[in-house]
N, C-alpha and C positions, 0 to 999 in steps of 0.2 A: 711658725713652722708651716701652717696651712697656707699662708700667703706665699711662702717660698715654693711650695708644691704647685700652686696655681700658676705662679710666674714661670717656673720651669716647664710646666705642661704647655702653657701658651707659647713659650719660645720654641719648644719642640714642634708644636703644630704649625707655627709660622715658618719654621725652617723647612718642615716637610712640604708645606704648601708652596713655598718659594722654590724649592728644588724641583718639585713635580711640575710647577708652572714653567720653570726654566727648561725642563726636558721637553715639554710639549711645544713651547715656543721655538726651541731649536729645531724640532722635527718639522714644524710648519714652514719654517723659513729655509730649511736646507733641502727640502724635497721639491725638485723643479716640476715634476709631472703631477697633475692633479689626480690622475688615475691610480697612482701608487700612494696617495696620501693616507687613506684609511689603513692600508697594509703597513705603512711605516709607523703609524700611531699605535697599531696593535703590537708591533714588535718592540716598542719602546719599553725600557725598564720600569718607567713610572706607571705604565698601565697595568702592571702585574698586581699592584696594590689597589684594592677596591676603594680604600679611603682617600686615594689621591684625587678622585673625580668628585670632590665635594664642591660646595657652592663657591667657596673662596678661590679655589684653584681655577675653576671654570671661568669665573668672572675676571680673574687676573689675566688669563690667557686671552679672553676676548678683548679686554682693554688694550693689551699690548699688541694685538694683531688687528686693531680696528681699521688700519689703513687698507688692508686686503680683506674686505668683508666676505668675499666668496670663500676663502680659505677658513676664515673664522666661523662662518655658518656651517661649513662642512665639519669642522671640529666639534661644534655644538651638537650637530645631529649625531655624530659618532659617539660622543660622550652620553647623550640622552638615550641612545639605544642600549648602551651598556649599563647605565644606572638611571632609574626613572627620576626625572627632575621634578622639583616642586614648583609651586607658583612663583615663589621668590626667584628661582633660577630663570624662569622665562622673563620675569620683569627685569632682572639684572642683565640678561642677554639683550633685551630690547633697548635698554638705556645705554649699555656699553657700545653697541653698534649703531646707535642712533637711527633705528629703523623707521620711526615716523617721518624723518626727513629724507631718508634714503630707501624708499620702498622698492626701487628698481634692483636692489640686491637680490631679492627672491627670484625673479625671472632669470637673472644671471646665474644664480645657483643651479636652477633646473637645466639651463643650457650647458653648464659645466659637467653635470652628470651625463647628459646626452653625448657630449664629446669624449667622454672617458670610456674606453673599451673595458669590459664588455658592455653592450647596451641592451637593456638597462642594467645597471650594476645592482649587486645584491644589497648595498647599503641603502638605496632609495626604494624602499618597499612601502607597504601600506602604513606600518608604524612610523616610518620617516615622514610620510605626508601628514600624519596626525600631529607630529611634533611641529612641523612647519605651520599647520593651521592653528595650533595652540599659540605659537609665537605671534601670528597675525592677530589673534584675539587679544592677547595682552598688549600688543602695540597699537590696537585700535585701527587695524587696516582691513576693512571689509572688502574693498575692490581687489587687492592682491590675493585675498583668500579665495574669492570667486575665480580669479585667474588660475590659481593652483588646482581648484576642483576641475576646471575645464581641461587642464593638461594632464590629469591623472591617467586617462586611457592610454596616452603615449608611453607611459612607463608600466603598463600592465598592472597598475595598482588599484584597480576598481574594487570597491567594497564587495565582500561576498554576499550577494543578495540571493537567497534561495528562490526558485521559481514558485509562483503562487499555486497553491494546491487547490484543485477543483473538487469540492465535496460532491460525492456521488449521491444522487437522489434515491430515496428508498424504492421508488417505482421503476427505476432504470434496471434493465436485466443485467445480471452478472455475466461477464464474458466467459465462455466455456474455455476450459483448459486445453492447451494444444496437445494433440496426440503424441505419444512417445515415438521416437525415431525408430525405424525398423532395424533389425540386426544386420550386420555387414554381409551375411550369407545370402540375403534376399536381394533381388534386383530393385533398382530405384527408377522410376517411381513404382511403388507397390500397386498391385492390381486391387481394385476395390472388392472386398468380399461380397459374395452373393447374399442378398437379404434372406435370412431364414425366417420362414413363417411358421407359426405353431401348427401341428398336425390338425387338419380339419376333420372333425368328427361328423358322421352322417347325421342329418337332421332326425330328430326323434319321430317315429311313425305316429300318426294320429291315433289316439286310443279310440277303439270302437265303443260306441255307447252300449251300456249293459242291455242284454236282451230282456225285455219285459214281456211277460205273457199277457195276451189280451184279456180283458175282463170277461168272465163267463156270461154268455147270453142266457136269458130266461128259458129259451127253448132247449138249450143243451143241458144234459144232466150235470148235476153238481159234482159228481164223482168222476167225470170224464178226465182222462189224462191230459195235461197241458200240451205236451208235444209228443206225439206217437212216432216211433221210428218208421221210416218208409219200409214197405214190405219188400223183402228180399225175394230173389228168384226161387230160392229153395223152400220158402214158406208159402203155401197156397193161400189165396185170399179167403177171408172169412165167409163161411156159408150161412145163408139165412135159415138153413134147416135146423142149425144148432140152437137158434133162439126160440124160446117157448112162444106158443101162439098167444096173440094178444086177446085178452078177454074183453067182451063188450062192457062199456062203462054203465054202471047201474045208477040208480038214484043216490044222491048224496045222503049220507047218514050223519047223524050227529057225532058218532065216534070217528075220530081221525084215523083214516086208513090210507095206506099208500096207494096212490093211483098209478095208472100206467105211465103218467108223465113223470111222476116222482119215483118210479120203480128203479131199483138199483140197476146199474149197468151190468150187462152180462160179463162174465169173466172173459178175459182175452182169449183169443183163438188159440187153441192148443194144436200142436202138430199132430196130424192124423197118423195113427199107427195102423199099419196094415195087419 
């Protein structure tokens, strides 16, 4: 029972593979223009099934179309873009098309893409070049691979290389932000605002040194005022008549007595009363 199921499954798979390969081969042979080849393969009924692009189907199509290697390679690139091929698929394609003996098929393939409008076509992108380079690697074709790399700029399929970033040194000054644009009501260019300076305060006046009274001289009485106000016009000058007469100095006695020099100063002049 199990053997019958395996046999029926293999027959079904073989039938499906054969029918899908027949459809693809018919499209490749019946499409005269290479520019419409990928469009015709996409509209094929066999392309609707994802399992139809297996290794056996692709290898069968390549063997049956090996006489026209350009069409066969375009079919392989189209199928590899729809379903990611394995390493066995690249080896099968290399052996089916006999690429080690016919490496000139790869430059002819690129020329066919250039002659097909639009130029460059969508099918020949950077992933398509990756597929062709992998095919050259499995076929041991280093020189055709270098030729493919040199022709990549013609198809605008350069690898996306970001520009090198320049690290900013910590000592470099940070650029100042651009000033905001003026509103539409003002004229352009705007007039530069007048520089505003902080209000200047008058310099502080030098502080006068504190008035110090001169030390009392030994000839001046100890109780004399330090600073007497100047005599006004209304106050008459002091009269010498108000001072008591000086007594002659006698001999010194042992008892301390006030002398004329140490006598208390007379009271300040009082205003005369008439």
